[in-house]
C-alpha positions in Angstrom: 58.6 56.1 118.9 58.5 52.4 118.9 56.5 50.0 116.9 53.3 51.2 115.5 51.7 48.9 117.9 52.3 50.6 121.1 55.5 51.4 122.5 58.6 49.3 122.7 56.7 46.1 122.6 53.1 47.1 123.1 53.4 46.5 126.7 55.8 49.2 127.4 55.9 52.9 126.5 54.4 53.8 123.4 54.4 54.5 119.8 53.7 52.8 116.6 54.1 49.2 115.9 53.2 47.3 112.8 50.5 44.8 112.4 52.1 44.0 109.2 55.0 42.4 111.1 52.7 39.7 112.5 50.7 39.5 109.3 53.4 39.6 106.6 56.7 38.7 108.1 57.6 35.0 108.5 60.0 33.5 110.9 62.7 31.2 109.8 66.4 30.4 109.9 68.6 30.5 106.8 71.6 32.6 107.5 73.4 33.6 104.3 76.4 35.8 103.8 76.0 37.8 100.6 78.7 37.9 98.0 78.5 38.5 94.3 78.9 34.9 93.3 76.2 33.7 95.6 73.3 35.0 93.5 72.4 32.3 91.1 69.1 31.7 89.3 66.4 30.5 91.7 65.2 27.1 90.7 61.5 26.6 90.0 59.6 24.0 92.1 57.9 21.1 90.4 54.8 23.3 90.0 55.3 26.1 87.6 52.5 28.3 88.8 53.5 31.4 90.7 51.8 32.5 93.8 48.7 34.7 93.4 46.7 36.9 95.6 43.8 34.4 95.7 46.2 32.0 97.4 45.7 34.0 100.6 42.5 32.1 101.1 44.5 28.8 101.2 46.9 29.7 103.9 46.2 28.2 107.3 47.6 29.8 110.5 48.6 27.5 113.3 49.1 28.8 116.8 49.1 28.3 120.6 50.3 24.7 121.0 49.7 23.1 124.4 51.2 19.7 125.3 49.0 17.5 127.5 50.1 16.8 131.0 50.8 13.1 130.1 52.9 14.3 127.1 51.0 12.2 124.6 49.0 14.9 122.8 49.1 18.5 121.6 46.1 20.7 121.2 46.5 23.8 119.0 44.5 26.4 117.1 44.0 26.3 113.3 42.7 29.4 111.6 41.6 29.6 108.0 40.3 32.5 105.9 36.7 32.4 105.0 36.2 34.8 102.1 32.5 34.1 101.7 31.8 35.2 105.2 34.8 37.6 105.4 36.2 36.2 108.6 38.7 33.7 109.9 37.3 30.3 110.9 39.1 28.9 113.9 39.2 25.3 115.3 40.9 23.5 118.2 42.7 20.4 116.9 44.0 17.6 119.0 47.0 15.7 117.8 48.4 12.4 119.0 52.2 13.0 119.0 53.2 9.4 118.3 50.9 8.9 115.3 50.2 12.5 114.3 46.5 11.6 114.1 44.3 14.7 114.3 40.9 15.2 115.8 38.9 18.4 115.6 37.5 19.4 119.0 35.4 22.4 118.1 33.0 23.1 115.2 31.2 26.4 114.4 32.5 28.2 117.4 33.3 31.9 116.9 36.6 33.3 118.2 37.8 30.0 119.6 41.3 30.0 121.1 43.5 29.9 124.2 43.2 26.1 124.8 44.5 25.1 128.3 44.7 21.6 129.7 43.5 21.0 133.3 46.3 20.0 135.6 45.5 16.3 135.2 44.6 16.4 131.6 41.0 15.2 132.0 39.5 18.5 130.7 40.3 21.3 128.3 39.4 24.9 128.9 39.2 27.4 126.0 37.8 30.8 125.0 35.0 31.2 122.5 32.5 34.0 121.7 29.1 33.6 123.3 26.0 35.6 122.5 24.9 37.6 119.5 25.2 41.2 118.4 26.3 43.6 121.1 26.0 40.8 123.7 28.6 38.7 122.0 31.5 38.3 124.4 34.4 35.9 124.9 33.8 33.4 127.7 35.5 30.4 129.1 34.3 26.9 128.1 35.4 23.6 129.6 35.4 20.4 127.6 35.6 16.9 129.1 38.2 14.8 127.2 35.9 11.7 127.8 33.3 13.2 125.5 30.2 15.5 125.5 29.7 19.1 124.7 31.8 21.9 126.1 30.2 23.8 128.9 30.3 27.6 129.3 31.4 28.4 132.9 31.9 32.2 132.8 29.3 34.9 132.3 31.5 38.0 132.5 29.4 41.0 131.2 32.4 42.5 129.5 33.9 39.2 128.4 37.0 37.5 129.7 40.5 38.7 128.7 42.6 35.7 130.0 42.3 32.8 132.4 44.4 30.1 134.2 43.7 26.8 135.9 44.4 26.6 139.6 46.9 23.8 140.1 44.3 21.7 142.0 42.1 21.6 138.9 39.1 22.7 140.9 39.0 26.4 140.0 39.8 28.8 137.2 41.0 32.3 137.7 40.2 34.8 134.9 40.6 38.5 134.1 37.7 40.7 133.0 37.1 44.4 132.6 34.8 46.1 135.2 31.5 47.5 134.2 30.9 51.2 134.5 29.4 52.2 137.9 27.0 54.6 136.2 25.8 52.1 133.5 22.1 53.1 133.9 22.9 56.8 133.7 25.0 56.1 130.5 21.9 54.5 129.0 20.1 57.8 129.6 22.9 59.6 127.7 24.6 61.0 130.9 27.7 59.6 129.2 30.3 62.3 129.4 33.6 60.9 130.6 36.9 62.2 131.9 39.8 62.0 129.4 43.1 60.6 130.4 46.1 59.2 128.5 43.7 57.6 126.0 43.5 57.8 122.2 41.3 60.3 120.4 38.9 57.5 119.3 37.8 56.8 122.9 34.1 57.3 123.5 34.0 56.2 127.1 36.2 56.1 130.2 38.8 53.4 130.3 37.8 50.7 132.8 40.1 48.6 134.9 40.5 44.9 134.5 40.6 42.6 137.6 41.0 39.0 138.7 38.0 36.7 139.5 37.8 33.0 140.4 35.1 30.4 140.0 34.7 26.6 140.2 35.9 24.8 137.0 32.5 23.1 136.8 30.8 26.5 136.8 29.1 28.5 139.6 29.3 31.8 141.2 32.4 33.9 140.5 34.3 35.6 143.3 36.2 38.9 142.8 39.8 38.7 143.9 41.1 42.2 143.1 39.5 45.6 142.7 40.4 49.3 142.5 41.2 52.1 140.0 44.3 50.3 138.9 44.2 47.6 136.3 45.8 44.5 134.9 47.3 45.3 131.5 45.2 45.0 128.4 46.3 43.9 125.0 45.7 46.2 122.0 46.8 44.4 118.8 49.1 44.4 117.2 51.1 43.5 120.3 52.0 40.6 122.5 49.2 39.1 124.6 48.3 40.8 127.9 50.8 40.0 130.6 49.4 36.7 131.9 48.5 35.7 135.5 50.6 32.9 136.9 49.7 30.5 139.7 52.2 29.3 142.3 52.5 25.5 142.1 50.8 25.1 145.5 47.8 27.2 144.3 48.1 29.7 147.2 49.4 32.7 145.2 48.7 34.5 142.0 51.4 36.5 140.3 50.1 39.3 138.1 51.1 42.6 136.5 49.6 45.8 138.0 49.2 48.9 135.8 48.4 52.0 137.8 45.9 53.4 135.3 43.9 51.5 132.6 44.8 53.9 129.8 47.3 52.5 127.3 49.3 55.7 127.4 50.2 54.7 131.0 51.3 51.2 130.1 54.8 52.0 131.4 53.5 52.1 135.0 53.6 48.3 135.5 54.9 46.3 138.4 54.7 42.7 139.5 52.4 41.8 142.4 51.7 38.6 144.3 48.2 37.9 145.6 47.4 35.6 148.5 44.2 34.0 147.0 42.8 33.1 150.4 43.4 36.3 152.4 43.4 38.8 149.5 46.7 40.2 150.7 48.8 41.8 147.8 52.4 42.6 148.0 54.9 44.1 145.5 57.6 41.8 144.3 60.5 44.1 143.5 61.6 47.7 144.0 61.0 48.7 140.4 58.3 51.3 139.7 57.9 50.7 136.0 58.3 48.4 133.0 57.8 45.0 134.6 55.7 42.4 133.0 55.2 38.7 132.1 56.1 37.3 135.5 56.1 33.5 135.8 56.5 31.3 138.9 59.2 28.6 138.7 58.2 24.9 138.9 58.9 24.8 142.6 57.4 28.2 143.3 60.6 29.6 144.8 61.5 32.0 142.1 59.9 34.3 139.5 61.2 35.0 136.0 60.0 38.3 134.4 60.5 40.7 131.5 62.3 44.0 132.2 64.3 46.4 129.9 68.0 46.5 130.3 69.2 49.2 132.7 65.5 50.3 133.3 65.4 52.0 129.9 62.5 51.0 127.6 64.6 51.9 124.5 66.8 48.9 125.4 66.2 45.2 124.9 63.8 43.3 127.0 65.8 40.9 129.2 64.8 38.2 131.6 65.3 38.7 135.3 65.0 36.0 137.9 64.2 36.8 141.5 63.2 35.0 144.7 59.4 34.8 145.3 60.1 36.3 148.7 61.1 39.5 146.9 63.9 41.6 145.4 64.8 42.8 141.9 66.8 39.6 141.1 69.4 39.2 138.4 69.5 39.7 134.7 70.1 36.2 133.3 69.9 36.9 129.5 72.2 39.9 129.1 74.9 37.9 127.3 72.4 36.8 124.6 72.2 40.5 123.7 68.9 40.3 121.8 65.4 41.5 122.6 63.7 38.6 124.4 60.0 38.1 123.6 59.2 34.9 125.5 60.4 33.1 128.6 59.2 29.6 129.8 60.6 27.7 132.7 62.1 24.3 131.9 60.8 21.5 134.2 64.1 21.3 136.2 63.6 24.9 137.4 67.3 25.6 136.7 67.0 26.8 133.1 64.7 28.8 130.9 63.6 28.6 127.3 63.7 32.1 125.8 63.2 33.4 122.3 63.5 36.5 120.1 64.8 37.8 116.8 68.4 36.9 115.9 69.7 38.3 112.6 67.2 37.4 109.9 65.6 34.6 111.9 63.8 34.0 115.2 65.8 31.8 117.6 65.2 29.8 120.8 67.8 29.6 123.5 68.2 27.3 126.5 69.3 29.7 129.2 70.7 28.3 132.5 70.2 30.5 135.6 73.9 30.7 135.6 76.1 30.2 132.6 76.0 30.6 128.9 72.9 30.2 126.8 72.7 27.5 124.2 70.9 28.2 120.9 68.6 25.4 119.8 69.3 23.9 116.4 66.2 24.6 114.5 67.6 24.3 111.0 65.5 26.4 108.5 62.5 26.8 110.8 61.7 30.0 112.7 59.2 29.9 115.6 56.3 32.2 115.0 56.8 35.7 116.3 54.1 38.4 117.0 55.8 40.4 119.8 55.6 37.0 121.5 57.3 33.7 120.5 54.7 31.0 120.2 56.0 28.0 122.1 55.2 25.6 124.9 57.3 23.4 127.2 55.9 20.1 128.4 56.4 18.4 131.8 59.2 16.1 130.3 61.1 19.1 128.8 59.7 18.5 125.3 58.9 21.6 123.3 56.1 22.4 120.9 56.1 25.5 118.8 54.5 26.9 115.6 56.8 28.2 112.9 57.5 28.5 109.2 60.3 28.2 106.7 60.9 30.4 103.6 58.7 28.2 101.5 56.0 27.0 103.9 53.7 29.1 106.1 53.1 28.2 109.8 52.9 24.6 110.9 53.2 22.7 114.2 56.7 21.5 115.2 57.8 19.3 118.1 61.1 18.5 119.9 61.4 15.7 122.4 64.0 17.8 124.2 66.0 21.0 123.7 68.8 18.8 122.2 66.5 17.2 119.7 65.9 18.3 116.1 62.4 19.7 115.4 59.9 17.5 113.7 57.1 19.0 111.6 53.8 17.4 112.7 51.3 19.2 110.3 51.2 20.0 106.7 48.3 22.4 106.3 50.1 24.6 103.9 51.6 22.0 101.6 49.9 23.5 98.6 51.6 26.8 99.1 55.0 25.1 99.4 54.6 23.4 96.0 54.2 26.8 94.2 57.1 28.4 92.3 58.1 30.8 95.1 60.8 33.4 95.0 64.1 32.4 96.6 64.6 34.1 100.0 68.0 35.0 101.3 69.7 37.1 104.0 71.6 40.1 102.7 74.3 41.9 104.7 76.0 45.2 104.3 78.3 47.6 106.1 76.1 50.4 107.4 76.8 53.9 108.6 78.2 54.5 112.1 80.1 51.2 111.9 77.0 48.9 112.1 77.0 45.6 110.3 73.4 45.4 109.0 71.2 42.9 107.4 67.9 42.4 105.6 66.1 39.9 103.4 66.0 39.6 99.6 63.2 37.8 97.8 63.9 37.1 94.1 61.4 36.6 91.2 60.8 32.8 90.8 62.6 33.0 87.3 65.4 35.2 88.5 68.5 35.5 86.3 71.5 37.4 87.7 72.4 38.8 84.2 69.1 40.7 83.9 68.0 44.0 85.4 65.0 44.0 87.8 62.9 46.7 89.4 63.4 46.9 93.1 60.6 47.1 95.7 61.4 47.9 99.4 59.0 46.6 102.0 60.1 48.1 105.3 59.1 46.5 108.6 57.2 48.3 111.3 58.4 48.7 114.9 61.0 49.8 114.8 61.7 47.2 117.5 60.9 44.3 115.3 62.8 42.7 112.4 62.3 41.2 108.9 63.2 37.5 108.8 63.5 34.9 106.1 60.3 33.1 107.0 57.5 32.7 104.5 55.9 36.1 103.9 53.0 36.6 101.6 53.3 40.1 100.3 57.0 39.9 99.4 56.3 36.7 97.5 53.4 38.3 95.7 55.7 41.2 94.7 58.4 38.8 93.6 55.9 37.0 91.4 55.3 40.3 89.6 58.9 40.3 88.5 60.3 42.6 91.3 63.4 42.0 93.5 62.1 42.6 97.0 64.4 44.1 99.6 63.3 44.1 103.3 65.9 46.0 105.2 66.4 45.9 108.9 67.7 49.3 110.3 68.8 50.7 113.6 66.0 50.3 116.0 65.4 46.7 114.8 65.7 44.1 117.6 67.8 41.5 115.8 71.4 42.5 116.2 72.4 44.0 119.6 71.3 46.4 122.3 73.5 49.1 120.8 71.8 48.7 117.5 68.3 48.7 118.9 68.7 51.8 121.1 70.6 53.7 118.4 67.2 55.1 117.2 66.7 57.1 120.4 65.9 60.7 119.4 66.9 59.7 115.8 63.7 58.4 114.4 64.3 59.0 110.7 67.8 60.2 109.8 69.8 57.2 111.1 67.4 54.5 110.0 67.1 56.3 106.6 70.9 56.2 106.1 70.9 52.5 107.0 68.3 51.8 104.3 70.1 53.8 101.7 73.4 52.0 102.5 71.6 48.7 102.0 70.3 49.9 98.6 73.8 51.1 97.6 75.3 47.7 98.5 72.5 45.9 96.6 73.2 48.0 93.5 76.7 46.7 93.3 75.4 43.2 92.6 74.5 44.4 89.2 70.9 43.2 88.7 68.9 46.2 90.0 67.4 48.7 87.5 68.3 51.8 89.4 65.7 53.8 87.5 62.9 51.7 88.9 63.0 51.6 92.7 59.8 51.7 94.9 59.6 52.1 98.6 56.8 50.8 100.8 55.9 49.9 104.4 53.2 49.8 107.0 53.2 51.5 110.4 56.8 52.4 111.3 57.4 51.1 107.7 55.0 53.8 106.6 56.8 56.4 108.7 60.1 55.3 107.0 58.5 55.4 103.6 57.3 59.0 104.2 60.7 60.0 105.6 62.6 58.5 102.7 60.6 60.2 100.0 61.2 63.5 101.7 65.0 63.1 101.9 66.0 61.1 98.8 65.0 61.4 95.2 65.7 57.9 94.0 62.1 56.6 94.2 59.8 55.9 91.3 56.8 55.1 93.5 55.8 54.7 97.2 53.2 53.0 99.3 52.7 54.5 102.8 50.5 52.3 105.0 49.2 53.7 108.3 52.1 56.2 108.1 53.2 58.3 111.1 53.8 61.6 109.5 53.6 63.9 112.5 55.1 62.8 115.8 53.4 65.7 117.6 50.0 64.2 116.6 51.2 60.8 117.5 52.0 62.0 121.0 48.6 63.7 121.4 46.2 61.3 119.7 47.4 57.7 119.4 46.7 55.0 121.9 50.4 55.1 123.0 50.3 58.9 123.2 52.5 60.2 126.1 54.6 57.0 126.1 56.4 58.5 123.1 58.3 60.7 125.4 60.7 57.9 126.1 61.9 57.9 122.5 62.9 61.6 122.8 64.1 63.9 125.5 60.6 64.0 127.0 57.3 65.6 126.3 57.1 68.0 123.3 55.5 70.5 125.7 58.6 70.7 128.0 61.6 72.9 127.3 62.5 73.0 123.6 61.7 69.3 123.0 59.1 70.2 120.4 61.9 70.9 117.9 62.9 67.2 118.0 59.4 66.1 117.3 59.1 68.5 114.4 62.6 67.7 113.0 61.9 64.0 113.0 58.4 64.2 111.5 58.2 63.4 107.8 55.5 66.0 107.2 58.1 68.7 108.0 59.7 67.8 104.7 56.6 67.7 102.5 58.0 70.3 100.1 60.8 67.8 99.2 58.4 64.9 98.5 58.2 64.3 94.7 57.4 60.5 94.6 53.9 59.2 93.4 52.5 57.8 96.6 49.6 55.5 97.6 48.4 56.0 101.1 46.5 53.1 102.8 44.9 53.5 106.3 42.1 52.3 108.5 39.7 55.0 109.5 39.5 53.6 113.0 43.2 53.1 113.6 44.0 54.1 117.2 47.7 53.2 116.9 48.3 55.7 114.1 45.4 58.1 113.6 44.0 58.4 110.1 44.6 62.2 110.4 48.3 61.4 109.7 47.3 59.9 106.3 45.2 63.0 105.6 48.2 65.2 106.3 50.4 63.3 103.8 47.6 63.3 101.3 47.0 67.0 101.3 50.7 67.8 101.4 51.4 65.8 98.3 48.2 66.8 96.5 48.7 70.5 97.1 52.3 70.3 95.7 51.2 68.6 92.6 52.6 65.1 93.4 50.5 62.1 92.1 48.8 60.7 95.2 45.9 58.4 96.0 44.5 57.8 99.5 42.5 54.6 100.1 40.8 54.3 103.5 39.3 51.2 105.0 36.2 51.9 107.1 37.2 49.6 110.0 38.9 49.8 113.3 42.4 48.5 113.9 45.9 49.1 112.7 45.5 47.0 109.6 42.4 45.5 108.0 42.0 42.2 109.9 39.5 40.5 107.7 40.6 38.5 104.7 38.6 40.4 102.1 40.0 43.8 103.0 43.5 42.3 103.5 43.4 41.1 99.9 42.1 44.5 98.8 45.0 46.2 100.6 47.6 43.9 99.0 45.9 44.4 95.6 46.1 48.2 95.8 49.7 47.9 97.0 50.8 45.6 94.2 48.9 47.5 91.5 50.6 50.8 92.5 54.0 49.3 92.1 53.1 47.7 88.7 51.8 51.1 87.5 55.0 52.9 88.2 57.8 50.3 88.0 56.8 48.4 84.8 
């Protein structure tokens, strides 16, 4: 029952993963051992104004940095909220590394992203939406760096899902979904389809995605793969779809094969190597499941890939390296003992840049193929994390990444080498950093079952340790994710209301060790619940918490935990359950991850007496014990956690006389993705806490 985004990491077996993690959590390094004397008053910044909900419109998001082949420039994506049009406006920006001079490359292009340099740096390919209405699809465009307009080179009817330059620079390979074979019949309403391991919102058969190739200057596309199997698809919130990787000589394509296109079958993934000229495909390893994110080494002799420790998807993802000729290879990151969410070859081919959660931060390590890993010294900066660490390694071993600090949202950072200190190249969010923000610190406590646990505290901007403050919990989704000390909007907004905000990590989180991460197996609520309560008990001892005013909130798995906690502990004054999994039986049957949930239990609920575990670990089972006034927030078109789960909680509370309000957003997705509805969700969330805690 992993992250309310789909399984362990949305590429593996399924469950619920939180879009709030990517949206609200920030990544950053400020390790802090908590002791009574450490909690002093947070100093106000030069500006006395506290952060407000309207500030959301001022926060720029920086992503996908790409260093040019000559090492002189970086192109990246900048996204800004547009409240008037209720969308995010995206641009490609080119920066000269030496001078930090910026040049906007794209204007008024919808959905622009995925910038990729041609091998010699004379052109830039990117994705943007082409067409209008139902015909609007993402396509590949190529822009000459000597000037002129970008040229659309693909015309995939279903749109492209990913692409990669061939090393000779003459061609581009891309992935696109097939069209239905009976398209004309469907138009005549002969549109019944066979159901598989898909979510209950599906209205058509799942179609496979395959690889095509075409000239980089445009022309006729050639299909390279076909069949009922598929390349994996990405269903946010999750990491990108497992990318295709060219061998340096351009003869081979490495890709991930999924045996069926349904997300419920996303465990059935293996790495395959395609001979582009002959069409021959061969399997790389002996594994039958769970492989993804394969990447050729710079010399093409080896492949690095993601694979769960001991072939168990409840475990950490680790990086294996094998010979291109075949074999399972060796686990090279086990000693790091953290869930790795990115791997990039260094130019020497003898080491890897890897990244993942580490305590209450996100870290990068330089991992030799043999020997101990070295953690990069990033100071108070955390690389951006969204089930994927956003970084790039240049041909000289220089590193670009996007990241944030506790007081500044995402910016672009650059390191001349892995031994260098990161330099911030952009300052898009300077205005936010000048506000009177709440101090953000790591908090540690001794948890049950001998776990040393951690979380994040955010204090009101005018915090004084001799006063009493209401406490608001914001519990992260996942569970295989973590709260970090990076800038995060919702906790700061709550702190500005005068609340101390506690964001606990709990067993199942991916930030401490494999033992901690897998401890949630077949213990979805009880163990994590005891971890959270132990954190609250430790926090109470510091003396500044008003124990009569504690609220619990969360989205996705955080919504599950909120529902679980109000059914098992009577210390709450108010609760907000966002996209809450309340019935694990429904989650197995109806969500996009569906049958993948079996990995988090003893198996299918329909086999043996396994159903008892699903029932015992479902919050709705304990509805009679729920007494806390609760706000439920949910998208009606949520495939990750079906809105039926919100309805169940609503009726259970209402029928038992518990104050409850259910707010639904009439949009698809696991969290409202547009800025207007995001602001509305935050407003409802904050107002509910103000109503009951002040």
